mmCIF file of the N, C-alpha and C atoms, coordinates in Angstrom:
data_MODEL
# 
_entry.id   MODEL 
# 
loop_
_atom_site.group_PDB 
_atom_site.id 
_atom_site.type_symbol 
_atom_site.label_atom_id 
_atom_site.label_alt_id 
_atom_site.label_comp_id 
_atom_site.label_asym_id 
_atom_site.label_entity_id 
_atom_site.label_seq_id 
_atom_site.pdbx_PDB_ins_code 
_atom_site.Cartn_x 
_atom_site.Cartn_y 
_atom_site.Cartn_z 
_atom_site.occupancy 
_atom_site.B_iso_or_equiv 
_atom_site.pdbx_formal_charge 
_atom_site.auth_seq_id 
_atom_site.auth_comp_id 
_atom_site.auth_asym_id 
_atom_site.auth_atom_id 
_atom_site.pdbx_PDB_model_num 
ATOM 1   N N  . UNK A 1 1  ? -4.113  -24.803 0.039   1.00 0.00 ? 1  UNK A N  1 
ATOM 2   C CA . UNK A 1 1  ? -3.828  -24.010 1.215   1.00 0.00 ? 1  UNK A CA 1 
ATOM 3   C C  . UNK A 1 1  ? -2.382  -24.162 1.666   1.00 0.00 ? 1  UNK A C  1 
ATOM 4   N N  . UNK A 1 2  ? -1.837  -25.339 1.503   1.00 0.00 ? 2  UNK A N  1 
ATOM 5   C CA . UNK A 1 2  ? -0.467  -25.565 1.967   1.00 0.00 ? 2  UNK A CA 1 
ATOM 6   C C  . UNK A 1 2  ? 0.526   -24.659 1.253   1.00 0.00 ? 2  UNK A C  1 
ATOM 7   N N  . UNK A 1 3  ? 0.285   -24.385 -0.029  1.00 0.00 ? 3  UNK A N  1 
ATOM 8   C CA . UNK A 1 3  ? 1.171   -23.490 -0.768  1.00 0.00 ? 3  UNK A CA 1 
ATOM 9   C C  . UNK A 1 3  ? 1.159   -22.088 -0.159  1.00 0.00 ? 3  UNK A C  1 
ATOM 10  N N  . UNK A 1 4  ? -0.012  -21.624 0.296   1.00 0.00 ? 4  UNK A N  1 
ATOM 11  C CA . UNK A 1 4  ? -0.105  -20.308 0.924   1.00 0.00 ? 4  UNK A CA 1 
ATOM 12  C C  . UNK A 1 4  ? 0.760   -20.221 2.176   1.00 0.00 ? 4  UNK A C  1 
ATOM 13  N N  . UNK A 1 5  ? 0.870   -21.291 2.912   1.00 0.00 ? 5  UNK A N  1 
ATOM 14  C CA . UNK A 1 5  ? 1.662   -21.287 4.130   1.00 0.00 ? 5  UNK A CA 1 
ATOM 15  C C  . UNK A 1 5  ? 3.147   -21.110 3.857   1.00 0.00 ? 5  UNK A C  1 
ATOM 16  N N  . UNK A 1 6  ? 3.591   -21.351 2.646   1.00 0.00 ? 6  UNK A N  1 
ATOM 17  C CA . UNK A 1 6  ? 5.003   -21.199 2.301   1.00 0.00 ? 6  UNK A CA 1 
ATOM 18  C C  . UNK A 1 6  ? 5.345   -19.790 1.820   1.00 0.00 ? 6  UNK A C  1 
ATOM 19  N N  . UNK A 1 7  ? 4.357   -18.971 1.594   1.00 0.00 ? 7  UNK A N  1 
ATOM 20  C CA . UNK A 1 7  ? 4.616   -17.607 1.157   1.00 0.00 ? 7  UNK A CA 1 
ATOM 21  C C  . UNK A 1 7  ? 5.164   -16.787 2.318   1.00 0.00 ? 7  UNK A C  1 
ATOM 22  N N  . UNK A 1 8  ? 6.184   -15.966 2.074   1.00 0.00 ? 8  UNK A N  1 
ATOM 23  C CA . UNK A 1 8  ? 6.677   -15.112 3.155   1.00 0.00 ? 8  UNK A CA 1 
ATOM 24  C C  . UNK A 1 8  ? 5.641   -14.054 3.520   1.00 0.00 ? 8  UNK A C  1 
ATOM 25  N N  . UNK A 1 9  ? 5.578   -13.716 4.790   1.00 0.00 ? 9  UNK A N  1 
ATOM 26  C CA . UNK A 1 9  ? 4.651   -12.707 5.287   1.00 0.00 ? 9  UNK A CA 1 
ATOM 27  C C  . UNK A 1 9  ? 5.485   -11.582 5.880   1.00 0.00 ? 9  UNK A C  1 
ATOM 28  N N  . UNK A 1 10 ? 5.174   -10.346 5.481   1.00 0.00 ? 10 UNK A N  1 
ATOM 29  C CA . UNK A 1 10 ? 5.898   -9.176  5.962   1.00 0.00 ? 10 UNK A CA 1 
ATOM 30  C C  . UNK A 1 10 ? 4.914   -8.170  6.517   1.00 0.00 ? 10 UNK A C  1 
ATOM 31  N N  . UNK A 1 11 ? 5.322   -7.481  7.567   1.00 0.00 ? 11 UNK A N  1 
ATOM 32  C CA . UNK A 1 11 ? 4.610   -6.299  8.025   1.00 0.00 ? 11 UNK A CA 1 
ATOM 33  C C  . UNK A 1 11 ? 5.412   -5.113  7.515   1.00 0.00 ? 11 UNK A C  1 
ATOM 34  N N  . UNK A 1 12 ? 4.732   -4.136  6.956   1.00 0.00 ? 12 UNK A N  1 
ATOM 35  C CA . UNK A 1 12 ? 5.458   -2.936  6.548   1.00 0.00 ? 12 UNK A CA 1 
ATOM 36  C C  . UNK A 1 12 ? 4.701   -1.704  6.996   1.00 0.00 ? 12 UNK A C  1 
ATOM 37  N N  . UNK A 1 13 ? 5.448   -0.629  7.176   1.00 0.00 ? 13 UNK A N  1 
ATOM 38  C CA . UNK A 1 13 ? 4.830   0.638   7.556   1.00 0.00 ? 13 UNK A CA 1 
ATOM 39  C C  . UNK A 1 13 ? 5.330   1.779   6.678   1.00 0.00 ? 13 UNK A C  1 
ATOM 40  N N  . UNK A 1 14 ? 5.909   1.407   5.543   1.00 0.00 ? 14 UNK A N  1 
ATOM 41  C CA . UNK A 1 14 ? 6.410   2.403   4.606   1.00 0.00 ? 14 UNK A CA 1 
ATOM 42  C C  . UNK A 1 14 ? 6.296   1.841   3.196   1.00 0.00 ? 14 UNK A C  1 
ATOM 43  N N  . UNK A 1 15 ? 5.924   2.692   2.264   1.00 0.00 ? 15 UNK A N  1 
ATOM 44  C CA . UNK A 1 15 ? 5.785   2.244   0.885   1.00 0.00 ? 15 UNK A CA 1 
ATOM 45  C C  . UNK A 1 15 ? 6.274   3.325   -0.060  1.00 0.00 ? 15 UNK A C  1 
ATOM 46  N N  . UNK A 1 16 ? 6.898   2.893   -1.134  1.00 0.00 ? 16 UNK A N  1 
ATOM 47  C CA . UNK A 1 16 ? 7.362   3.797   -2.181  1.00 0.00 ? 16 UNK A CA 1 
ATOM 48  C C  . UNK A 1 16 ? 6.770   3.295   -3.497  1.00 0.00 ? 16 UNK A C  1 
ATOM 49  N N  . UNK A 1 17 ? 6.124   4.172   -4.239  1.00 0.00 ? 17 UNK A N  1 
ATOM 50  C CA . UNK A 1 17 ? 5.488   3.791   -5.500  1.00 0.00 ? 17 UNK A CA 1 
ATOM 51  C C  . UNK A 1 17 ? 6.137   4.569   -6.632  1.00 0.00 ? 17 UNK A C  1 
ATOM 52  N N  . UNK A 1 18 ? 6.532   3.862   -7.676  1.00 0.00 ? 18 UNK A N  1 
ATOM 53  C CA . UNK A 1 18 ? 7.086   4.483   -8.880  1.00 0.00 ? 18 UNK A CA 1 
ATOM 54  C C  . UNK A 1 18 ? 6.316   3.957   -10.078 1.00 0.00 ? 18 UNK A C  1 
ATOM 55  N N  . UNK A 1 19 ? 6.130   4.819   -11.077 1.00 0.00 ? 19 UNK A N  1 
ATOM 56  C CA . UNK A 1 19 ? 5.372   4.409   -12.257 1.00 0.00 ? 19 UNK A CA 1 
ATOM 57  C C  . UNK A 1 19 ? 6.098   4.835   -13.522 1.00 0.00 ? 19 UNK A C  1 
ATOM 58  N N  . UNK A 1 20 ? 5.954   4.017   -14.552 1.00 0.00 ? 20 UNK A N  1 
ATOM 59  C CA . UNK A 1 20 ? 6.436   4.354   -15.886 1.00 0.00 ? 20 UNK A CA 1 
ATOM 60  C C  . UNK A 1 20 ? 5.322   4.012   -16.857 1.00 0.00 ? 20 UNK A C  1 
ATOM 61  N N  . UNK A 1 21 ? 5.573   4.196   -18.115 1.00 0.00 ? 21 UNK A N  1 
ATOM 62  C CA . UNK A 1 21 ? 4.578   3.874   -19.136 1.00 0.00 ? 21 UNK A CA 1 
ATOM 63  C C  . UNK A 1 21 ? 4.214   2.389   -19.094 1.00 0.00 ? 21 UNK A C  1 
ATOM 64  N N  . UNK A 1 22 ? 5.175   1.540   -18.739 1.00 0.00 ? 22 UNK A N  1 
ATOM 65  C CA . UNK A 1 22 ? 4.998   0.102   -18.851 1.00 0.00 ? 22 UNK A CA 1 
ATOM 66  C C  . UNK A 1 22 ? 4.700   -0.623  -17.550 1.00 0.00 ? 22 UNK A C  1 
ATOM 67  N N  . UNK A 1 23 ? 5.069   -0.042  -16.403 1.00 0.00 ? 23 UNK A N  1 
ATOM 68  C CA . UNK A 1 23 ? 4.828   -0.751  -15.156 1.00 0.00 ? 23 UNK A CA 1 
ATOM 69  C C  . UNK A 1 23 ? 4.756   0.187   -13.962 1.00 0.00 ? 23 UNK A C  1 
ATOM 70  N N  . UNK A 1 24 ? 4.269   -0.378  -12.868 1.00 0.00 ? 24 UNK A N  1 
ATOM 71  C CA . UNK A 1 24 ? 4.210   0.304   -11.577 1.00 0.00 ? 24 UNK A CA 1 
ATOM 72  C C  . UNK A 1 24 ? 4.983   -0.574  -10.601 1.00 0.00 ? 24 UNK A C  1 
ATOM 73  N N  . UNK A 1 25 ? 5.869   0.045   -9.846  1.00 0.00 ? 25 UNK A N  1 
ATOM 74  C CA . UNK A 1 25 ? 6.674   -0.676  -8.874  1.00 0.00 ? 25 UNK A CA 1 
ATOM 75  C C  . UNK A 1 25 ? 6.311   -0.195  -7.473  1.00 0.00 ? 25 UNK A C  1 
ATOM 76  N N  . UNK A 1 26 ? 5.977   -1.136  -6.605  1.00 0.00 ? 26 UNK A N  1 
ATOM 77  C CA . UNK A 1 26 ? 5.622   -0.828  -5.221  1.00 0.00 ? 26 UNK A CA 1 
ATOM 78  C C  . UNK A 1 26 ? 6.668   -1.499  -4.334  1.00 0.00 ? 26 UNK A C  1 
ATOM 79  N N  . UNK A 1 27 ? 7.436   -0.680  -3.616  1.00 0.00 ? 27 UNK A N  1 
ATOM 80  C CA . UNK A 1 27 ? 8.445   -1.192  -2.698  1.00 0.00 ? 27 UNK A CA 1 
ATOM 81  C C  . UNK A 1 27 ? 7.961   -0.960  -1.275  1.00 0.00 ? 27 UNK A C  1 
ATOM 82  N N  . UNK A 1 28 ? 7.866   -2.038  -0.501  1.00 0.00 ? 28 UNK A N  1 
ATOM 83  C CA . UNK A 1 28 ? 7.391   -1.975  0.877   1.00 0.00 ? 28 UNK A CA 1 
ATOM 84  C C  . UNK A 1 28 ? 8.556   -2.204  1.822   1.00 0.00 ? 28 UNK A C  1 
ATOM 85  N N  . UNK A 1 29 ? 8.491   -1.563  2.986   1.00 0.00 ? 29 UNK A N  1 
ATOM 86  C CA . UNK A 1 29 ? 9.564   -1.727  3.945   1.00 0.00 ? 29 UNK A CA 1 
ATOM 87  C C  . UNK A 1 29 ? 9.172   -1.295  5.338   1.00 0.00 ? 29 UNK A C  1 
ATOM 88  N N  . UNK A 1 30 ? 10.173  -1.273  6.201   1.00 0.00 ? 30 UNK A N  1 
ATOM 89  C CA . UNK A 1 30 ? 9.998   -0.884  7.594   1.00 0.00 ? 30 UNK A CA 1 
ATOM 90  C C  . UNK A 1 30 ? 10.728  0.429   7.830   1.00 0.00 ? 30 UNK A C  1 
ATOM 91  N N  . UNK A 1 31 ? 10.019  1.387   8.377   1.00 0.00 ? 31 UNK A N  1 
ATOM 92  C CA . UNK A 1 31 ? 10.630  2.659   8.763   1.00 0.00 ? 31 UNK A CA 1 
ATOM 93  C C  . UNK A 1 31 ? 10.666  2.692   10.285  1.00 0.00 ? 31 UNK A C  1 
ATOM 94  N N  . UNK A 1 32 ? 11.863  2.853   10.814  1.00 0.00 ? 32 UNK A N  1 
ATOM 95  C CA . UNK A 1 32 ? 12.000  2.993   12.255  1.00 0.00 ? 32 UNK A CA 1 
ATOM 96  C C  . UNK A 1 32 ? 11.589  4.406   12.644  1.00 0.00 ? 32 UNK A C  1 
ATOM 97  N N  . UNK A 1 33 ? 10.944  4.546   13.771  1.00 0.00 ? 33 UNK A N  1 
ATOM 98  C CA . UNK A 1 33 ? 10.383  5.841   14.153  1.00 0.00 ? 33 UNK A CA 1 
ATOM 99  C C  . UNK A 1 33 ? 11.435  6.933   14.274  1.00 0.00 ? 33 UNK A C  1 
ATOM 100 N N  . UNK A 1 34 ? 12.670  6.574   14.560  1.00 0.00 ? 34 UNK A N  1 
ATOM 101 C CA . UNK A 1 34 ? 13.698  7.593   14.746  1.00 0.00 ? 34 UNK A CA 1 
ATOM 102 C C  . UNK A 1 34 ? 14.547  7.825   13.503  1.00 0.00 ? 34 UNK A C  1 
ATOM 103 N N  . UNK A 1 35 ? 14.172  7.227   12.374  1.00 0.00 ? 35 UNK A N  1 
ATOM 104 C CA . UNK A 1 35 ? 14.953  7.379   11.148  1.00 0.00 ? 35 UNK A CA 1 
ATOM 105 C C  . UNK A 1 35 ? 14.055  7.805   9.995   1.00 0.00 ? 35 UNK A C  1 
ATOM 106 N N  . UNK A 1 36 ? 14.621  8.565   9.075   1.00 0.00 ? 36 UNK A N  1 
ATOM 107 C CA . UNK A 1 36 ? 13.866  8.924   7.874   1.00 0.00 ? 36 UNK A CA 1 
ATOM 108 C C  . UNK A 1 36 ? 13.979  7.835   6.823   1.00 0.00 ? 36 UNK A C  1 
ATOM 109 N N  . UNK A 1 37 ? 15.092  7.101   6.828   1.00 0.00 ? 37 UNK A N  1 
ATOM 110 C CA . UNK A 1 37 ? 15.294  6.032   5.853   1.00 0.00 ? 37 UNK A CA 1 
ATOM 111 C C  . UNK A 1 37 ? 14.493  4.802   6.265   1.00 0.00 ? 37 UNK A C  1 
ATOM 112 N N  . UNK A 1 38 ? 14.254  3.939   5.310   1.00 0.00 ? 38 UNK A N  1 
ATOM 113 C CA . UNK A 1 38 ? 13.561  2.698   5.638   1.00 0.00 ? 38 UNK A CA 1 
ATOM 114 C C  . UNK A 1 38 ? 14.307  1.522   5.026   1.00 0.00 ? 38 UNK A C  1 
ATOM 115 N N  . UNK A 1 39 ? 14.058  0.350   5.602   1.00 0.00 ? 39 UNK A N  1 
ATOM 116 C CA . UNK A 1 39 ? 14.655  -0.886  5.100   1.00 0.00 ? 39 UNK A CA 1 
ATOM 117 C C  . UNK A 1 39 ? 13.645  -1.559  4.174   1.00 0.00 ? 39 UNK A C  1 
ATOM 118 N N  . UNK A 1 40 ? 13.935  -1.622  2.871   1.00 0.00 ? 40 UNK A N  1 
ATOM 119 C CA . UNK A 1 40 ? 13.000  -2.280  1.959   1.00 0.00 ? 40 UNK A CA 1 
ATOM 120 C C  . UNK A 1 40 ? 12.948  -3.780  2.230   1.00 0.00 ? 40 UNK A C  1 
ATOM 121 N N  . UNK A 1 41 ? 11.744  -4.338  2.154   1.00 0.00 ? 41 UNK A N  1 
ATOM 122 C CA . UNK A 1 41 ? 11.545  -5.770  2.392   1.00 0.00 ? 41 UNK A CA 1 
ATOM 123 C C  . UNK A 1 41 ? 11.091  -6.516  1.151   1.00 0.00 ? 41 UNK A C  1 
ATOM 124 N N  . UNK A 1 42 ? 10.291  -5.866  0.329   1.00 0.00 ? 42 UNK A N  1 
ATOM 125 C CA . UNK A 1 42 ? 9.761   -6.554  -0.854  1.00 0.00 ? 42 UNK A CA 1 
ATOM 126 C C  . UNK A 1 42 ? 9.399   -5.530  -1.926  1.00 0.00 ? 42 UNK A C  1 
ATOM 127 N N  . UNK A 1 43 ? 9.350   -6.010  -3.165  1.00 0.00 ? 43 UNK A N  1 
ATOM 128 C CA . UNK A 1 43 ? 8.966   -5.159  -4.292  1.00 0.00 ? 43 UNK A CA 1 
ATOM 129 C C  . UNK A 1 43 ? 7.989   -5.946  -5.166  1.00 0.00 ? 43 UNK A C  1 
ATOM 130 N N  . UNK A 1 44 ? 6.930   -5.275  -5.543  1.00 0.00 ? 44 UNK A N  1 
ATOM 131 C CA . UNK A 1 44 ? 5.946   -5.856  -6.454  1.00 0.00 ? 44 UNK A CA 1 
ATOM 132 C C  . UNK A 1 44 ? 5.922   -4.974  -7.690  1.00 0.00 ? 44 UNK A C  1 
ATOM 133 N N  . UNK A 1 45 ? 6.042   -5.588  -8.850  1.00 0.00 ? 45 UNK A N  1 
ATOM 134 C CA . UNK A 1 45 ? 5.996   -4.860  -10.112 1.00 0.00 ? 45 UNK A CA 1 
ATOM 135 C C  . UNK A 1 45 ? 4.811   -5.387  -10.908 1.00 0.00 ? 45 UNK A C  1 
ATOM 136 N N  . UNK A 1 46 ? 3.989   -4.464  -11.406 1.00 0.00 ? 46 UNK A N  1 
ATOM 137 C CA . UNK A 1 46 ? 2.798   -4.866  -12.150 1.00 0.00 ? 46 UNK A CA 1 
ATOM 138 C C  . UNK A 1 46 ? 2.515   -3.871  -13.258 1.00 0.00 ? 46 UNK A C  1 
ATOM 139 N N  . UNK A 1 47 ? 1.620   -4.241  -14.140 1.00 0.00 ? 47 UNK A N  1 
ATOM 140 C CA . UNK A 1 47 ? 1.222   -3.339  -15.216 1.00 0.00 ? 47 UNK A CA 1 
ATOM 141 C C  . UNK A 1 47 ? 0.404   -2.191  -14.630 1.00 0.00 ? 47 UNK A C  1 
ATOM 142 N N  . UNK A 1 48 ? 0.380   -1.042  -15.318 1.00 0.00 ? 48 UNK A N  1 
ATOM 143 C CA . UNK A 1 48 ? -0.469  0.056   -14.845 1.00 0.00 ? 48 UNK A CA 1 
ATOM 144 C C  . UNK A 1 48 ? -1.946  -0.344  -14.743 1.00 0.00 ? 48 UNK A C  1 
ATOM 145 N N  . UNK A 1 49 ? -2.392  -1.193  -15.654 1.00 0.00 ? 49 UNK A N  1 
ATOM 146 C CA . UNK A 1 49 ? -3.786  -1.646  -15.619 1.00 0.00 ? 49 UNK A CA 1 
ATOM 147 C C  . UNK A 1 49 ? -4.050  -2.451  -14.345 1.00 0.00 ? 49 UNK A C  1 
ATOM 148 N N  . UNK A 1 50 ? -3.132  -3.332  -13.992 1.00 0.00 ? 50 UNK A N  1 
ATOM 149 C CA . UNK A 1 50 ? -3.268  -4.134  -12.779 1.00 0.00 ? 50 UNK A CA 1 
ATOM 150 C C  . UNK A 1 50 ? -3.238  -3.222  -11.555 1.00 0.00 ? 50 UNK A C  1 
ATOM 151 N N  . UNK A 1 51 ? -2.358  -2.227  -11.557 1.00 0.00 ? 51 UNK A N  1 
ATOM 152 C CA . UNK A 1 51 ? -2.266  -1.293  -10.436 1.00 0.00 ? 51 UNK A CA 1 
ATOM 153 C C  . UNK A 1 51 ? -3.580  -0.515  -10.269 1.00 0.00 ? 51 UNK A C  1 
ATOM 154 N N  . UNK A 1 52 ? -4.206  -0.148  -11.365 1.00 0.00 ? 52 UNK A N  1 
ATOM 155 C CA . UNK A 1 52 ? -5.473  0.591   -11.278 1.00 0.00 ? 52 UNK A CA 1 
ATOM 156 C C  . UNK A 1 52 ? -6.562  -0.285  -10.669 1.00 0.00 ? 52 UNK A C  1 
ATOM 157 N N  . UNK A 1 53 ? -6.599  -1.548  -11.057 1.00 0.00 ? 53 UNK A N  1 
ATOM 158 C CA . UNK A 1 53 ? -7.569  -2.480  -10.477 1.00 0.00 ? 53 UNK A CA 1 
ATOM 159 C C  . UNK A 1 53 ? -7.273  -2.670  -8.981  1.00 0.00 ? 53 UNK A C  1 
ATOM 160 N N  . UNK A 1 54 ? -6.002  -2.810  -8.626  1.00 0.00 ? 54 UNK A N  1 
ATOM 161 C CA . UNK A 1 54 ? -5.614  -2.947  -7.223  1.00 0.00 ? 54 UNK A CA 1 
ATOM 162 C C  . UNK A 1 54 ? -6.047  -1.722  -6.420  1.00 0.00 ? 54 UNK A C  1 
ATOM 163 N N  . UNK A 1 55 ? -5.851  -0.531  -6.966  1.00 0.00 ? 55 UNK A N  1 
ATOM 164 C CA . UNK A 1 55 ? -6.257  0.695   -6.289  1.00 0.00 ? 55 UNK A CA 1 
ATOM 165 C C  . UNK A 1 55 ? -7.766  0.699   -6.031  1.00 0.00 ? 55 UNK A C  1 
ATOM 166 N N  . UNK A 1 56 ? -8.542  0.252   -6.994  1.00 0.00 ? 56 UNK A N  1 
ATOM 167 C CA . UNK A 1 56 ? -10.003 0.183   -6.842  1.00 0.00 ? 56 UNK A CA 1 
ATOM 168 C C  . UNK A 1 56 ? -10.390 -0.821  -5.762  1.00 0.00 ? 56 UNK A C  1 
ATOM 169 N N  . UNK A 1 57 ? -9.734  -1.991  -5.763  1.00 0.00 ? 57 UNK A N  1 
ATOM 170 C CA . UNK A 1 57 ? -10.028 -3.010  -4.758  1.00 0.00 ? 57 UNK A CA 1 
ATOM 171 C C  . UNK A 1 57 ? -9.682  -2.496  -3.358  1.00 0.00 ? 57 UNK A C  1 
ATOM 172 N N  . UNK A 1 58 ? -8.511  -1.844  -3.221  1.00 0.00 ? 58 UNK A N  1 
ATOM 173 C CA . UNK A 1 58 ? -8.116  -1.295  -1.922  1.00 0.00 ? 58 UNK A CA 1 
ATOM 174 C C  . UNK A 1 58 ? -9.098  -0.215  -1.454  1.00 0.00 ? 58 UNK A C  1 
ATOM 175 N N  . UNK A 1 59 ? -9.494  0.664   -2.362  1.00 0.00 ? 59 UNK A N  1 
ATOM 176 C CA . UNK A 1 59 ? -10.449 1.724   -2.024  1.00 0.00 ? 59 UNK A CA 1 
ATOM 177 C C  . UNK A 1 59 ? -11.770 1.131   -1.554  1.00 0.00 ? 59 UNK A C  1 
ATOM 178 N N  . UNK A 1 60 ? -12.291 0.170   -2.309  1.00 0.00 ? 60 UNK A N  1 
ATOM 179 C CA . UNK A 1 60 ? -13.571 -0.460  -1.945  1.00 0.00 ? 60 UNK A CA 1 
ATOM 180 C C  . UNK A 1 60 ? -13.470 -1.177  -0.598  1.00 0.00 ? 60 UNK A C  1 
ATOM 181 N N  . UNK A 1 61 ? -12.359 -1.872  -0.375  1.00 0.00 ? 61 UNK A N  1 
ATOM 182 C CA . UNK A 1 61 ? -12.161 -2.616  0.872   1.00 0.00 ? 61 UNK A CA 1 
ATOM 183 C C  . UNK A 1 61 ? -12.099 -1.671  2.066   1.00 0.00 ? 61 UNK A C  1 
ATOM 184 N N  . UNK A 1 62 ? -11.353 -0.572  1.933   1.00 0.00 ? 62 UNK A N  1 
ATOM 185 C CA . UNK A 1 62 ? -11.237 0.380   3.035   1.00 0.00 ? 62 UNK A CA 1 
ATOM 186 C C  . UNK A 1 62 ? -12.536 1.145   3.279   1.00 0.00 ? 62 UNK A C  1 
ATOM 187 N N  . UNK A 1 63 ? -13.279 1.442   2.222   1.00 0.00 ? 63 UNK A N  1 
ATOM 188 C CA . UNK A 1 63 ? -14.587 2.084   2.400   1.00 0.00 ? 63 UNK A CA 1 
ATOM 189 C C  . UNK A 1 63 ? -15.527 1.166   3.189   1.00 0.00 ? 63 UNK A C  1 
ATOM 190 N N  . UNK A 1 64 ? -15.502 -0.130  2.889   1.00 0.00 ? 64 UNK A N  1 
ATOM 191 C CA . UNK A 1 64 ? -16.343 -1.083  3.618   1.00 0.00 ? 64 UNK A CA 1 
ATOM 192 C C  . UNK A 1 64 ? -15.863 -1.203  5.067   1.00 0.00 ? 64 UNK A C  1 
ATOM 193 N N  . UNK A 1 65 ? -14.552 -1.222  5.268   1.00 0.00 ? 65 UNK A N  1 
ATOM 194 C CA . UNK A 1 65 ? -13.982 -1.271  6.618   1.00 0.00 ? 65 UNK A CA 1 
ATOM 195 C C  . UNK A 1 65 ? -14.488 -0.090  7.449   1.00 0.00 ? 65 UNK A C  1 
ATOM 196 N N  . UNK A 1 66 ? -14.408 1.115   6.867   1.00 0.00 ? 66 UNK A N  1 
ATOM 197 C CA . UNK A 1 66 ? -14.848 2.306   7.588   1.00 0.00 ? 66 UNK A CA 1 
ATOM 198 C C  . UNK A 1 66 ? -16.357 2.297   7.826   1.00 0.00 ? 66 UNK A C  1 
ATOM 199 N N  . UNK A 1 67 ? -17.098 1.760   6.901   1.00 0.00 ? 67 UNK A N  1 
ATOM 200 C CA . UNK A 1 67 ? -18.544 1.654   7.075   1.00 0.00 ? 67 UNK A CA 1 
ATOM 201 C C  . UNK A 1 67 ? -18.859 0.722   8.250   1.00 0.00 ? 67 UNK A C  1 
ATOM 202 N N  . UNK A 1 68 ? -18.117 -0.358  8.353   1.00 0.00 ? 68 UNK A N  1 
ATOM 203 C CA . UNK A 1 68 ? -18.357 -1.351  9.404   1.00 0.00 ? 68 UNK A CA 1 
ATOM 204 C C  . UNK A 1 68 ? -17.768 -0.939  10.756  1.00 0.00 ? 68 UNK A C  1 
ATOM 205 N N  . UNK A 1 69 ? -16.592 -0.322  10.751  1.00 0.00 ? 69 UNK A N  1 
ATOM 206 C CA . UNK A 1 69 ? -15.850 -0.122  11.995  1.00 0.00 ? 69 UNK A CA 1 
ATOM 207 C C  . UNK A 1 69 ? -15.546 1.331   12.347  1.00 0.00 ? 69 UNK A C  1 
ATOM 208 N N  . UNK A 1 70 ? -15.838 2.250   11.467  1.00 0.00 ? 70 UNK A N  1 
ATOM 209 C CA . UNK A 1 70 ? -15.572 3.661   11.749  1.00 0.00 ? 70 UNK A CA 1 
ATOM 210 C C  . UNK A 1 70 ? -14.428 4.202   10.914  1.00 0.00 ? 70 UNK A C  1 
ATOM 211 N N  . UNK A 1 71 ? -14.416 5.513   10.809  1.00 0.00 ? 71 UNK A N  1 
ATOM 212 C CA . UNK A 1 71 ? -13.438 6.193   9.954   1.00 0.00 ? 71 UNK A CA 1 
ATOM 213 C C  . UNK A 1 71 ? -12.017 6.022   10.472  1.00 0.00 ? 71 UNK A C  1 
ATOM 214 N N  . UNK A 1 72 ? -11.107 5.767   9.554   1.00 0.00 ? 72 UNK A N  1 
ATOM 215 C CA . UNK A 1 72 ? -9.686  5.684   9.880   1.00 0.00 ? 72 UNK A CA 1 
ATOM 216 C C  . UNK A 1 72 ? -9.100  7.089   9.913   1.00 0.00 ? 72 UNK A C  1 
ATOM 217 N N  . UNK A 1 73 ? -8.329  7.414   10.941  1.00 0.00 ? 73 UNK A N  1 
ATOM 218 C CA . UNK A 1 73 ? -7.723  8.748   10.981  1.00 0.00 ? 73 UNK A CA 1 
ATOM 219 C C  . UNK A 1 73 ? -6.627  8.874   9.931   1.00 0.00 ? 73 UNK A C  1 
ATOM 220 N N  . UNK A 1 74 ? -6.504  10.068  9.372   1.00 0.00 ? 74 UNK A N  1 
ATOM 221 C CA . UNK A 1 74 ? -5.469  10.343  8.374   1.00 0.00 ? 74 UNK A CA 1 
ATOM 222 C C  . UNK A 1 74 ? -4.638  11.528  8.825   1.00 0.00 ? 74 UNK A C  1 
ATOM 223 N N  . UNK A 1 75 ? -3.320  11.471  8.604   1.00 0.00 ? 75 UNK A N  1 
ATOM 224 C CA . UNK A 1 75 ? -2.497  12.643  8.901   1.00 0.00 ? 75 UNK A CA 1 
ATOM 225 C C  . UNK A 1 75 ? -2.935  13.817  8.019   1.00 0.00 ? 75 UNK A C  1 
ATOM 226 N N  . UNK A 1 76 ? -2.809  15.046  8.517   1.00 0.00 ? 76 UNK A N  1 
ATOM 227 C CA . UNK A 1 76 ? -3.268  16.214  7.745   1.00 0.00 ? 76 UNK A CA 1 
ATOM 228 C C  . UNK A 1 76 ? -2.679  16.289  6.344   1.00 0.00 ? 76 UNK A C  1 
ATOM 229 N N  . UNK A 1 77 ? -1.419  15.918  6.169   1.00 0.00 ? 77 UNK A N  1 
ATOM 230 C CA . UNK A 1 77 ? -0.794  16.040  4.850   1.00 0.00 ? 77 UNK A CA 1 
ATOM 231 C C  . UNK A 1 77 ? -1.385  15.090  3.805   1.00 0.00 ? 77 UNK A C  1 
ATOM 232 N N  . UNK A 1 78 ? -2.185  14.116  4.234   1.00 0.00 ? 78 UNK A N  1 
ATOM 233 C CA . UNK A 1 78 ? -2.789  13.174  3.290   1.00 0.00 ? 78 UNK A CA 1 
ATOM 234 C C  . UNK A 1 78 ? -4.277  13.386  3.096   1.00 0.00 ? 78 UNK A C  1 
ATOM 235 N N  . UNK A 1 79 ? -4.838  14.324  3.810   1.00 0.00 ? 79 UNK A N  1 
ATOM 236 C CA . UNK A 1 79 ? -6.269  14.594  3.674   1.00 0.00 ? 79 UNK A CA 1 
ATOM 237 C C  . UNK A 1 79 ? -6.524  15.320  2.370   1.00 0.00 ? 79 UNK A C  1 
ATOM 238 N N  . UNK A 1 80 ? -7.648  14.986  1.750   1.00 0.00 ? 80 UNK A N  1 
ATOM 239 C CA . UNK A 1 80 ? -8.024  15.672  0.509   1.00 0.00 ? 80 UNK A CA 1 
ATOM 240 C C  . UNK A 1 80 ? -8.445  17.099  0.835   1.00 0.00 ? 80 UNK A C  1 
ATOM 241 N N  . UNK A 1 81 ? -8.030  17.999  -0.022  1.00 0.00 ? 81 UNK A N  1 
ATOM 242 C CA . UNK A 1 81 ? -8.487  19.378  0.100   1.00 0.00 ? 81 UNK A CA 1 
ATOM 243 C C  . UNK A 1 81 ? -9.370  19.686  -1.093  1.00 0.00 ? 81 UNK A C  1 
ATOM 244 N N  . UNK A 1 82 ? -10.407 20.415  -0.826  1.00 0.00 ? 82 UNK A N  1 
ATOM 245 C CA . UNK A 1 82 ? -11.325 20.784  -1.898  1.00 0.00 ? 82 UNK A CA 1 
ATOM 246 C C  . UNK A 1 82 ? -10.985 22.191  -2.356  1.00 0.00 ? 82 UNK A C  1 
ATOM 247 N N  . UNK A 1 83 ? -10.891 22.378  -3.675  1.00 0.00 ? 83 UNK A N  1 
ATOM 248 C CA . UNK A 1 83 ? -10.576 23.688  -4.229  1.00 0.00 ? 83 UNK A CA 1 
ATOM 249 C C  . UNK A 1 83 ? -11.797 24.445  -4.628  1.00 0.00 ? 83 UNK A C  1 
# 
């Protein structure tokens, strides 16, 4: 547990994701409400396979969160549209 206490902790409200054949890069940062640019704080680079597993874990976790606590609101531009 003591090792965990030495890890830096960041709050972010902006994320940029880039992918290539070999890796996925996730850059997290802070976006000030009055600016379009953001200040990057950290970058995580992983294999596409690891990113797919992470996406599944995040999806499952948020589905359980919504089941327990209610639906999270989404901005219109991120809502799924059915064709």
